[in-house]
N, C-alpha and C positions, 0 to 999 in steps of 0.2 A: 265555568270550564269543566271537562271530564266527566259529567253528569250525564246527559241525556244523548250524548253522541251529535247532537247539532253542532259541536265544533270538534275540530280533531283533524288528521292529516286526511282521512280515508272519508271523503265527503260524502259518497254513497251510503253510508251506514246511517245518516239522518232519514233515509228513506228506504231504509233495509226492506227487502220482503225475500221470500223464499228462492226466487231467481235471480236474486243479486250475486255478483260475483266473488262468492265466499271464498273460492280457491286463493283470492288475492290477499287474503286477510290472516294475519298472524293473531291468536287468540289465548289470552291466558285464563284457565277455568280454577278459580279461587276455592278450593274445597270439593272433594267429591265426594260428598255423603250420595244419598239418593237422588237430590235434585241435581247436584254436580255433577253426577256420574252421568245423568240421563242429557244434561246439557252438553257436557263435552262428546257422548255419541253422537248425539244431533248435530253438533256442529261439524264433526267428523263426515258424518252422511252427506252434508251439505258442501264437503269440501274443503273447508278451513285447516288451518295448520295449528293443531291445537297441543298446547302444554297444560298438563294438570298438576297442581302443586297439594298435598294435603301434609298437614303436621301428625296427622296421625298415620299409625303405621301397622294397624292389628290386620286381623285376618280378612276383614271384610275389605279393608283398603286394599290390602297386597292383591284379594280376588280380582277387585276392580282394575287396578294397575295392572293386571296380567292381560287384561280384555283388551284395555286401551294400548297397550303397547302392542299388541298384536295388531291393531287398527291403526299402527304407526302415529300414536300421538307421543309425545315426551311426556313422561311422568316423574316427579320427584315426591318422595315420600319421608317423612320423618321430621323430627323436631328440627326448626330451622328452615325449613322446605319453603315456608311462605314468608319469610322476611324480606326478600329482594325481588322486585319485579324483574322479570326475565328480559334481556333486551330484545328489541324490536318487536314487543307486546303492541296491538291497535287496537285493542278491545280486551276489556277485562270482564268476566262473567262470573259475579261474586256469589255463593252459597247465602242464603238468605239470613243464618245467623251470625253472619259476619260483621263486627261493629264497625262504623265507617272511620273509626280512628284505627283500624289496624293497620300496621306499616305498609304493607304492599298497596291496600287502597290508597292510603296517603300519598305513594309515591305515584300512583297512576293518577290521581286528581292535580298532582303538583306538573305533571307531563302534558295534562291536556288529554289524556287518554281515558275515553268514555268508559263507564263502568256501569253493567247491566246486571239485573238478578235474570235466574229463569225463566220468570213472568214474563218480561220485558222482551228476551228473545222468543220465546214462545208466541207473542203478540204481534212481532215484527213476520213472525213466518208462517203464522196461522192462514187458512182459508179463510177471506173475507166472507164468504157465503156462509160460513156456521157462525150463530150468534153465540156469545159468552152471555152468562148468567153469574154473576160475580157477589159474593157477600163475605162481609168480615164482622168484627165485635169482639168484645173482651171475652165473651162466653157462649156457649150454644152454637158456635158457626159449624162444626162437623154434624152433629144430630140435624141442621137446618138444611145443609148443603144436601144431606142423605134424603131428609124428606122430599127436596125439591127433585134430584134424579127419579125417587120412585113415583113422583106427580109425573114428570115427563114420560118416563116409560109407561105408566098407565094412557098416557094418551096414545100412545104410538109411536113415539119420536124414539130415534136412535140417540140415546143420552149416556153421558158419561159425566161421574164425578172426579175432579182434577185438581190440583194445585197442594194445597195444604193436608188434602186426605185424598185417597184413592191414587191415581196414577200420577206421576209429575205431568205439569202441563205441556212440557214440551213433547212428551211422549203422546199425549191425546190429540195433540195436533198434526204430529207426524203419522198418526195410525193410518195406515192404507186404506184399512174399510170407511174410514172417514165416520161422521158424525152428524145428526141434526141440530144438535146444540149440546153445549158442553156447561157443566155447572161448577162453578169454581170458587172454592173456599181460599182465601188469601188470611194470612198473618199480616202483622204490622212490620214485621221484618221484610216480608216478600214487597209488600206495598212501598215500602223506602227507596226498592230498587227499581221501581217500576214509574214510567215516565209516559208513555205514550198511550198506554191502553185507554181504550175508549168503548165499554161494556155496552149490550144492549141494553140490559137494566141491572141495577146494582142496590144493594141492601147493606146497611151497617145496624146491628142488632142492637148493640149497647156499647157504652164507652164507660170503662171504670179503670181505676188505676191499677195497671198491670206493666212490666216490663220496662218500668220507667229508668231502670239501670243502664238499660241497652240504649235507649230513646233519647235519655238526657235529661228529659222533663215530662210533666204530663201533656203540656201543649205539644210538644214535638211528638208525643205517641199519638195525640189525637188527631194532629196534621196529618201524619202518616196514615192513619184510618181513612182519613176524609179524600186521601187519592182517589180513593174507589170510586167517586161519582163524578170525577172528570171527563166529561167529554159523553155521560150517558145520553143514549139516543132516544130510549121509549120511558123508564119509569126509575125514578131515584125513590128508593123504600126507605122508609124512616121508622123509628119507636117513637109512637106518640108519648110513651111515657119517659122519655128521656130527650129532653128539650137538646142535649148536645147534638144528637142525630140529625134534629130538625135544623139546626143551625148549619152545619154541616152542608145538607141539602140547599139551604139558603144561599150559602156562599160559593156553591160551587158553579163552574163554568161548564154549562151541559148543553147538547143539542139544542137547537131551537124544535120546539115541540115535547121536550121532555118534561114529564109531569111529577110533582111528587106526590107520592101515595105512603100515606101512614098505615101503620097496625096496631091496633089497641085491643085490650082484653075487655075493653067497654063497648057500649053501643057506637058504631062508627058514623062520625059525618060524611057527607059527600067526599069522595074522592079517598076513602079508607076501605081498608076491611077489619073487621072486628068481629063481637061474639052478642047474639041477640036471644036470649031464651034457651041457652046450651048449644045453639047452633055458630059455626063460623059462617061468616057470610061478607059479601063485596059488594060495595058501594063504591067501587072504583071503575071497574072494567065493563060495567053493564050502560045499556042507552039509557034506562030509566032511572040512571043513579041520583037523580034528585028526588024521587017519590017512592022510590023502593030498594029493596036490596036482593041479592041473588045467595040463595041458599048453597054454601060449598061441602060442608060435611058437619055431623056432629061432635061436640066436645068428646063424647066417648069414643069416636074416631082415633082420637090422639091418644097414644100409648107410652109412656103414663101421661094422664091429662093434669099433670101438675102447672101449674100458672106458667112458668117459664118455657113449660114446653108446649100450651098452647100458643104462647107468644113466638115460637120457632115454628109452629105450624102455618100461624098466620103470615108470618113474613115469607116463608118458603111458598105459600097459596100465591101471594102477591107476585112473587118473581114469575111464577110460572102463568098466571093470569095474564100479565103483561105481554106474553107472546101469544097468547089465544087459546092456552090448554083450557077445556071445558070442565065447567064443575064437577061432574062426574069422576073425571080422572084424577081432581084435586081428592077427592073422596076415597077412590080406590087406591090411590098412591099412599094415602093415610093410612088405610085399612093394611096395607102390605106392607107397612113399614116395621121393623122392629129396631130398638136403641141398641146402641154398642154396649156391649158388657161396660159395668162399672158407672154406668151413668144412670142414677135413679133407679135401679133395679133390686126389686124385692129377691131377698136371699131366701128366707123362711120365716115362717110365723110359728113362734114358741110360747105357750102359752099367755095364748093372744096380745103378743108383743110383735110385732112386724119389725124385722132386720133387713134393713136397705143400704146398699152400696153405693155411693155417688163418690167413688174415689177420685174421679175427674173433676169434683169441684177443688181446684188447686189454688182458688185466690178468693178472697172473701166475698167478692160480686157474685162469684158461682155458688158457694155456701149459702148465702140469703136467699138465693133465688131457691135452693133446695130446700132450705129448714122453712121457708115460706108456705110451702107444698103440703106440711103437717101441720096437726093442732096442738099435739103435746108430744114434745122430743125429748128423747136423750140424746145429745149431741156428742160423737167422739171427733176430737178436732186436734191438729197439731201436726210439726212438722217442720219444714223450713220455710219461713214466713216472707222471705224475700224483700224483708224491709216494710212489709205491709203493716197498715195499723188496722185494728180491729174496733175502735172506738164509734165508727159509726155501726160495723154490724150487730155488736152486742144490744145496744138499745132498741133496735128496730126488731129483734128476734126473742128478747128477754122473756117475754109473756106467753111463749110457745114451750120454754123449756122447762122440763121436768129436772133436769140434771145434765152435767156437761161430767165426759171423760176424755183427758186430756195426755197427749203422747208427743214425742219427738222433741227435736235439739230445741225450737222457739216456743215449747206450749208455756214458758211464762210468761210470753206476750200477750197470749189470749188470757192467760189465768191473771191478768194485771186489769185487763179490760174489762173482764166478767165481775173482777171484785170491786170496781169503779162503777160498771153499770149495773149491776144483776148480783147486788151482795147475799140475795137469799137464795140463790140458784147453788144446789148442791154441786161441788167441783172434785173430782177424784182424779189426782196425776198419778200415772204410771211412769215411773223414770226407765224402767227396763228397756234394753234395745236387742234382747237376745231373741233367739226365735219362738219363746215360748210368750213375748210380750203381747202379741195381739188377743192372746187365749184370756190374760190379766184385764186387758182393755173390755174386751166384751162381756169377761163375768163380773166388772164393774158396773158394766153398763145394764146388764139384767137386774144387777141389784138393785139399781136406781129406778128400775122401768117398772111401770103399774098397768095392769090388763087395758088394751085399746092404745097403748102408747107406741111410738117408733122409735127404734134404734137407729140412728142416721150417721154413718159414716160419710162426713161432707168436711174433710179436714180443712178448707180453707188455706191448705199451705202445700207446698210441694213435699215430694216423698223422699228424696234421695239420700236424706241423712239415715233413714233405716231400711232402705227396699230401694230395689231398682230403679222403679219409677211406678206412676199410678198404678199400671195393670197388677205390679207384684204385690201394691200395699192392698187392692182390693182383694186380690184371690186369698191373701192371707186372713182379712176379716170375714171373708166368705167361708172357708176353710175351717175357722175358729167357732162360727157359727153352727156349721155343721158338726161339729165336734159335740158341740152342748148338745146338739137336737138328738146326738145318738147315743149320748150318755146315759 
């Protein structure tokens, strides 16, 4: 009761579409950050009666509240505003970060009131003629969806990236200009509140422990990720190196005729995309796949060509090829793609030592992928570990480590794993948290590095103990490197 909208007093919600009688409906929007605000605005456009709630009461919330009130929504802000479900609510649209245990959501469930995420709302009101290519994963989602969008546009399609990146998905589906295809990045939070989505093609890039505190267990986290394959029409793209993703495909209830398509950094078998002689190739979407492969792009077309980034490119290529994007557009899309800042970005080369900013590597899985791209590394790590363990990460990378510099609140957790699994690797801890702390971190790293080494900021932790976010952390690192460059 109260989940997918099949039950409840408003019978048409089970089959809701854009032309459904939304003016009959009283909707509560729980939290109005970027996606919540977009959902509230969209529901108002549809004619629904909207109440928007948020415990936050900052300038951004006040500004959004002013606009929503002009549009005749009821808005409640500030602590306690979300503790009680408004009387008369017939549907709750929740922000993705809200835990299922939140009091308002628990009240809705108990009353049999449907709870949707913004993605579920978007799926219900989409143009059915516009395919969704959807992907998720613990790491690499944003890079991959942006690569995919670049490929789609290179083929001449009107494409947009939406969901957990780019536009809120409700804004994308309501765009009056329309789109030929929508590339959708989804987090595990978003998938938890999504029930009826059935994408044209979908991919899970990888699955590693993350957000377990929110989902309650690793199994629950993986189960929410696996929702992305439900009802897929054309291709379920999985990571050959990650058996969990292949099992998700095997367990999925898909449309008849949907195919399982693997991506691999090795030579692909039939039905896969992979790498042969420094080229990305397709043995899945060509008629002659039993005996040959189609060249898609050179590995050097992927920037940077780190192994995990090549895997991202292959996943994007598989999704693009699943709707007929030609090989030349895959190549041109990769050549035209620039990675976002703070994702394995080279900052400078000083004294034959390369300084690389991968501040976006906020968990051990992401850091391991980043470290695997370099042969000899001085690793800068630490921050908020979010309960993560480093006992699997360190043994896998210790042979690459020239040294390690640790900072942040949970640096001792990493130090303990290094002492146990890599006792011969020099470790420098920087306990400072002042504005000059990153200068000391970079100086310590430079002292450990040798010509030809890479000093890599791949913290494997969240940043909020010392910085506003991973962007601020990466900016601090880059600024410290550049100060050293100009000394």
